[in-house]
Structures are given as C-alpha cells and as structure tokens.
VMD Tcl script that builds the backbone (N, CA, C; Angstrom):
set m [mol new atoms 246]
animate dup $m
set s [atomselect $m all]
$s set {name element resname resid chain x y z} {
  {N N VAL 1 A 0.830 -1.187 0.000}
  {CA C VAL 1 A 0.000 0.000 0.000}
  {C C VAL 1 A 0.870 1.244 0.000}
  {N N ALA 2 A 1.933 1.266 0.789}
  {CA C ALA 2 A 2.816 2.430 0.844}
  {C C ALA 2 A 3.498 2.654 -0.493}
  {N N LYS 3 A 3.884 1.568 -1.134}
  {CA C LYS 3 A 4.542 1.690 -2.429}
  {C C LYS 3 A 3.567 2.242 -3.462}
  {N N THR 4 A 2.361 1.843 -3.422}
  {CA C THR 4 A 1.356 2.321 -4.351}
  {C C THR 4 A 1.128 3.814 -4.166}
  {N N LYS 5 A 1.065 4.264 -2.938}
  {CA C LYS 5 A 0.899 5.694 -2.683}
  {C C LYS 5 A 2.099 6.470 -3.212}
  {N N GLN 6 A 3.276 5.891 -3.035}
  {CA C GLN 6 A 4.486 6.557 -3.530}
  {C C GLN 6 A 4.451 6.625 -5.055}
  {N N GLN 7 A 4.030 5.548 -5.691}
  {CA C GLN 7 A 3.931 5.537 -7.152}
  {C C GLN 7 A 2.906 6.563 -7.630}
  {N N ILE 8 A 1.805 6.647 -6.911}
  {CA C ILE 8 A 0.773 7.629 -7.269}
  {C C ILE 8 A 1.334 9.043 -7.155}
  {N N GLU 9 A 2.065 9.309 -6.104}
  {CA C GLU 9 A 2.665 10.639 -5.928}
  {C C GLU 9 A 3.683 10.934 -7.025}
  {N N GLU 10 A 4.474 9.922 -7.379}
  {CA C GLU 10 A 5.456 10.110 -8.456}
  {C C GLU 10 A 4.759 10.395 -9.780}
  {N N GLU 11 A 3.683 9.664 -10.041}
  {CA C GLU 11 A 2.931 9.889 -11.273}
  {C C GLU 11 A 2.297 11.278 -11.283}
  {N N LYS 12 A 1.799 11.712 -10.125}
  {CA C LYS 12 A 1.244 13.066 -10.028}
  {C C LYS 12 A 2.317 14.107 -10.332}
  {N N MET 13 A 3.499 13.878 -9.800}
  {CA C MET 13 A 4.601 14.811 -10.051}
  {C C MET 13 A 4.982 14.817 -11.531}
  {N N GLN 14 A 4.990 13.633 -12.136}
  {CA C GLN 14 A 5.307 13.555 -13.563}
  {C C GLN 14 A 4.262 14.301 -14.385}
  {N N VAL 15 A 3.008 14.154 -13.998}
  {CA C VAL 15 A 1.933 14.869 -14.689}
  {C C VAL 15 A 2.134 16.374 -14.535}
  {N N LEU 16 A 2.477 16.814 -13.335}
  {CA C LEU 16 A 2.717 18.240 -13.111}
  {C C LEU 16 A 3.886 18.746 -13.949}
  {N N VAL 17 A 4.936 17.936 -14.047}
  {CA C VAL 17 A 6.097 18.330 -14.853}
  {C C VAL 17 A 5.698 18.456 -16.318}
  {N N VAL 18 A 4.936 17.498 -16.816}
  {CA C VAL 18 A 4.486 17.537 -18.212}
  {C C VAL 18 A 3.578 18.743 -18.438}
  {N N GLU 19 A 2.655 18.988 -17.511}
  {CA C GLU 19 A 1.765 20.146 -17.644}
  {C C GLU 19 A 2.559 21.445 -17.652}
  {N N ARG 20 A 3.543 21.538 -16.780}
  {CA C ARG 20 A 4.363 22.757 -16.721}
  {C C ARG 20 A 5.154 22.932 -18.011}
  {N N ALA 21 A 5.688 21.840 -18.538}
  {CA C ALA 21 A 6.434 21.918 -19.798}
  {C C ALA 21 A 5.516 22.388 -20.925}
  {N N GLN 22 A 4.284 21.907 -20.938}
  {CA C GLN 22 A 3.326 22.336 -21.960}
  {C C GLN 22 A 2.970 23.809 -21.788}
  {N N GLN 23 A 2.827 24.255 -20.544}
  {CA C GLN 23 A 2.545 25.672 -20.298}
  {C C GLN 23 A 3.689 26.544 -20.802}
  {N N ILE 24 A 4.907 26.107 -20.544}
  {CA C ILE 24 A 6.076 26.864 -21.008}
  {C C ILE 24 A 6.094 26.916 -22.524}
  {N N MET 25 A 5.811 25.789 -23.164}
  {CA C MET 25 A 5.792 25.743 -24.621}
  {C C MET 25 A 4.716 26.687 -25.173}
  {N N LEU 26 A 3.540 26.678 -24.561}
  {CA C LEU 26 A 2.468 27.572 -25.004}
  {C C LEU 26 A 2.857 29.038 -24.806}
  {N N GLN 27 A 3.507 29.339 -23.694}
  {CA C GLN 27 A 3.945 30.714 -23.446}
  {C C GLN 27 A 4.974 31.147 -24.491}
  {N N GLU 28 A 5.885 30.251 -24.839}
  {CA C GLU 28 A 6.885 30.577 -25.857}
  {C C GLU 28 A 6.225 30.817 -27.213}
  {N N GLN 29 A 5.225 29.994 -27.537}
  {CA C GLN 29 A 4.502 30.188 -28.795}
  {C C GLN 29 A 3.750 31.516 -28.789}
  {N N GLU 30 A 3.180 31.880 -27.665}
  {CA C GLU 30 A 2.461 33.155 -27.557}
  {C C GLU 30 A 3.428 34.328 -27.696}
  {N N ILE 31 A 4.608 34.201 -27.112}
  {CA C ILE 31 A 5.623 35.252 -27.251}
  {C C ILE 31 A 6.003 35.412 -28.716}
  {N N THR 32 A 6.235 34.306 -29.398}
  {CA C THR 32 A 6.581 34.354 -30.819}
  {C C THR 32 A 5.456 34.996 -31.624}
  {N N ARG 33 A 4.218 34.630 -31.308}
  {CA C ARG 33 A 3.071 35.204 -32.024}
  {C C ARG 33 A 2.996 36.712 -31.805}
  {N N LYS 34 A 3.192 37.142 -30.561}
  {CA C LYS 34 A 3.128 38.578 -30.267}
  {C C LYS 34 A 4.270 39.335 -30.939}
  {N N GLU 35 A 5.451 38.724 -31.007}
  {CA C GLU 35 A 6.569 39.365 -31.696}
  {C C GLU 35 A 6.246 39.555 -33.178}
  {N N LYS 36 A 5.667 38.533 -33.792}
  {CA C LYS 36 A 5.300 38.633 -35.211}
  {C C LYS 36 A 4.208 39.677 -35.413}
  {N N GLU 37 A 3.257 39.722 -34.484}
  {CA C GLU 37 A 2.190 40.718 -34.565}
  {C C GLU 37 A 2.766 42.128 -34.436}
  {N N LEU 38 A 3.684 42.302 -33.493}
  {CA C LEU 38 A 4.329 43.600 -33.311}
  {C C LEU 38 A 5.076 44.004 -34.577}
  {N N GLU 39 A 5.793 43.060 -35.146}
  {CA C GLU 39 A 6.543 43.361 -36.371}
  {C C GLU 39 A 5.601 43.760 -37.497}
  {N N ALA 40 A 4.500 43.030 -37.626}
  {CA C ALA 40 A 3.561 43.312 -38.708}
  {C C ALA 40 A 2.826 44.632 -38.507}
  {N N LYS 41 A 2.454 44.945 -37.273}
  {CA C LYS 41 A 1.628 46.129 -37.023}
  {C C LYS 41 A 2.433 47.390 -36.768}
  {N N VAL 42 A 3.652 47.261 -36.258}
  {CA C VAL 42 A 4.403 48.446 -35.852}
  {C C VAL 42 A 5.700 48.594 -36.630}
  {N N MET 43 A 6.523 47.576 -36.597}
  {CA C MET 43 A 7.871 47.715 -37.143}
  {C C MET 43 A 7.875 47.858 -38.667}
  {N N LYS 44 A 7.149 47.001 -39.369}
  {CA C LYS 44 A 7.155 47.090 -40.833}
  {C C LYS 44 A 6.545 48.397 -41.321}
  {N N PRO 45 A 5.396 48.822 -40.778}
  {CA C PRO 45 A 4.881 50.129 -41.197}
  {C C PRO 45 A 5.852 51.266 -40.876}
  {N N ALA 46 A 6.536 51.176 -39.736}
  {CA C ALA 46 A 7.503 52.222 -39.381}
  {C C ALA 46 A 8.663 52.215 -40.365}
  {N N ASP 47 A 9.124 51.027 -40.743}
  {CA C ASP 47 A 10.191 50.932 -41.741}
  {C C ASP 47 A 9.726 51.496 -43.082}
  {N N ALA 48 A 8.491 51.192 -43.450}
  {CA C ALA 48 A 7.957 51.694 -44.713}
  {C C ALA 48 A 7.857 53.218 -44.686}
  {N N GLU 49 A 7.427 53.764 -43.565}
  {CA C GLU 49 A 7.318 55.224 -43.442}
  {C C GLU 49 A 8.700 55.874 -43.492}
  {N N ARG 50 A 9.669 55.263 -42.832}
  {CA C ARG 50 A 11.039 55.792 -42.857}
  {C C ARG 50 A 11.568 55.783 -44.296}
  {N N TYR 51 A 11.340 54.689 -45.011}
  {CA C TYR 51 A 11.779 54.585 -46.402}
  {C C TYR 51 A 11.103 55.662 -47.256}
  {N N ARG 52 A 9.796 55.846 -47.044}
  {CA C ARG 52 A 9.054 56.851 -47.815}
  {C C ARG 52 A 9.621 58.246 -47.561}
  {N N LEU 53 A 9.889 58.559 -46.290}
  {CA C LEU 53 A 10.428 59.878 -45.954}
  {C C LEU 53 A 11.832 60.071 -46.519}
  {N N GLU 54 A 12.638 59.011 -46.495}
  {CA C GLU 54 A 13.982 59.106 -47.079}
  {C C GLU 54 A 13.892 59.391 -48.576}
  {N N LYS 55 A 12.987 58.714 -49.265}
  {CA C LYS 55 A 12.837 58.918 -50.711}
  {C C LYS 55 A 12.318 60.323 -51.009}
  {N N LEU 56 A 11.389 60.813 -50.193}
  {CA C LEU 56 A 10.902 62.182 -50.389}
  {C C LEU 56 A 12.024 63.197 -50.183}
  {N N ALA 57 A 12.833 62.991 -49.159}
  {CA C ALA 57 A 13.949 63.901 -48.894}
  {C C ALA 57 A 14.955 63.856 -50.034}
  {N N GLU 58 A 15.229 62.668 -50.536}
  {CA C GLU 58 A 16.166 62.526 -51.661}
  {C C GLU 58 A 15.611 63.221 -52.905}
  {N N ALA 59 A 14.323 63.053 -53.165}
  {CA C ALA 59 A 13.707 63.695 -54.324}
  {C C ALA 59 A 13.765 65.214 -54.189}
  {N N GLU 60 A 13.500 65.722 -52.999}
  {CA C GLU 60 A 13.560 67.170 -52.780}
  {C C GLU 60 A 14.985 67.686 -52.977}
  {N N ARG 61 A 15.953 66.927 -52.469}
  {CA C ARG 61 A 17.356 67.325 -52.622}
  {C C ARG 61 A 17.732 67.372 -54.106}
  {N N LEU 62 A 17.336 66.349 -54.855}
  {CA C LEU 62 A 17.645 66.328 -56.289}
  {C C LEU 62 A 16.939 67.463 -57.023}
  {N N GLN 63 A 15.715 67.762 -56.622}
  {CA C GLN 63 A 14.987 68.858 -57.252}
  {C C GLN 63 A 15.710 70.184 -57.016}
  {N N LEU 64 A 16.177 70.410 -55.798}
  {CA C LEU 64 A 16.904 71.646 -55.495}
  {C C LEU 64 A 18.195 71.738 -56.304}
  {N N ILE 65 A 18.892 70.620 -56.428}
  {CA C ILE 65 A 20.128 70.610 -57.221}
  {C C ILE 65 A 19.821 70.937 -58.676}
  {N N MET 66 A 18.786 70.299 -59.219}
  {CA C MET 66 A 18.439 70.542 -60.624}
  {C C MET 66 A 17.999 71.987 -60.837}
  {N N GLU 67 A 17.239 72.533 -59.901}
  {CA C GLU 67 A 16.819 73.930 -60.027}
  {C C GLU 67 A 18.025 74.864 -59.972}
  {N N ALA 68 A 18.966 74.570 -59.078}
  {CA C ALA 68 A 20.165 75.405 -58.977}
  {C C ALA 68 A 20.997 75.303 -60.248}
  {N N GLU 69 A 21.123 74.099 -60.795}
  {CA C GLU 69 A 21.875 73.925 -62.039}
  {C C GLU 69 A 21.187 74.652 -63.192}
  {N N ALA 70 A 19.853 74.571 -63.233}
  {CA C ALA 70 A 19.116 75.259 -64.293}
  {C C ALA 70 A 19.282 76.770 -64.166}
  {N N GLU 71 A 19.237 77.279 -62.949}
  {CA C GLU 71 A 19.429 78.714 -62.728}
  {C C GLU 71 A 20.835 79.135 -63.146}
  {N N ALA 72 A 21.816 78.319 -62.789}
  {CA C ALA 72 A 23.197 78.636 -63.169}
  {C C ALA 72 A 23.350 78.630 -64.685}
  {N N GLU 73 A 22.734 77.666 -65.341}
  {CA C GLU 73 A 22.808 77.601 -66.806}
  {C C GLU 73 A 22.107 78.812 -67.422}
  {N N SER 74 A 20.979 79.200 -66.853}
  {CA C SER 74 A 20.253 80.362 -67.353}
  {C C SER 74 A 21.108 81.621 -67.234}
  {N N ILE 75 A 21.773 81.777 -66.091}
  {CA C ILE 75 A 22.645 82.943 -65.894}
  {C C ILE 75 A 23.799 82.907 -66.887}
  {N N ARG 76 A 24.367 81.713 -67.110}
  {CA C ARG 76 A 25.486 81.587 -68.046}
  {C C ARG 76 A 25.042 81.947 -69.465}
  {N N VAL 77 A 23.879 81.457 -69.868}
  {CA C VAL 77 A 23.379 81.737 -71.219}
  {C C VAL 77 A 23.100 83.225 -71.373}
  {N N ARG 78 A 22.499 83.851 -70.363}
  {CA C ARG 78 A 22.239 85.292 -70.433}
  {C C ARG 78 A 23.550 86.074 -70.501}
  {N N GLY 79 A 24.554 85.593 -69.775}
  {CA C GLY 79 A 25.859 86.260 -69.803}
  {C C GLY 79 A 26.503 86.155 -71.169}
  {N N GLU 80 A 26.348 85.016 -71.834}
  {CA C GLU 80 A 26.923 84.842 -73.169}
  {C C GLU 80 A 26.162 85.661 -74.203}
  {N N ALA 81 A 24.883 85.880 -73.973}
  {CA C ALA 81 A 24.063 86.614 -74.931}
  {C C ALA 81 A 24.360 88.100 -74.905}
  {N N THR 82 A 24.907 88.594 -73.827}
  {CA C THR 82 A 25.162 90.035 -73.755}
  {C C THR 82 A 26.502 90.408 -74.279}
}
mol reanalyze $m
mol bondsrecalc $m
mol representation Tube
mol addrep $m
C-alpha cells in the first residue's frame, strides 16, 4: 500500500512536470506570435514610413540641385548673350 501511494505521488509529479512543460511551450509560442504581430503592425509600417520619408527627402534634394543647375545655366546663357 505504501509503495502504491508513492507511485501515485510520483505519477502526479510527472503529470505536473508535463503540464508545466506544456505551459512553457504555449507561453513561448504566444511570445513568438506577439513578436510577429508587433513586427507586422508596428515595425514594418515604421520601416515603410522611414523609407518613404527618405525617398521624399532625396527627391527634394535632387529637385533643389536641378533647379540650382538650371538657374546657373540660365545665368550663363544670359551672360553669353550680352
């Protein structure tokens, strides 16, 4: 009878260990899911916005350069015409 009680207690402990391992696995899966959700909802849109702003800044910079070059060419042509 004592041995049976001990076996029952050991089996209960084994069940608890298995349950705890499953809980840990589920928690890890939930962490992974939340990380992917965060990346999809926050990080990727933020990266896309940063890229968009960089491209807009680059386009504005190129536009200013082209306008300055055009103005310089206009001044040069007017100078040659006089």
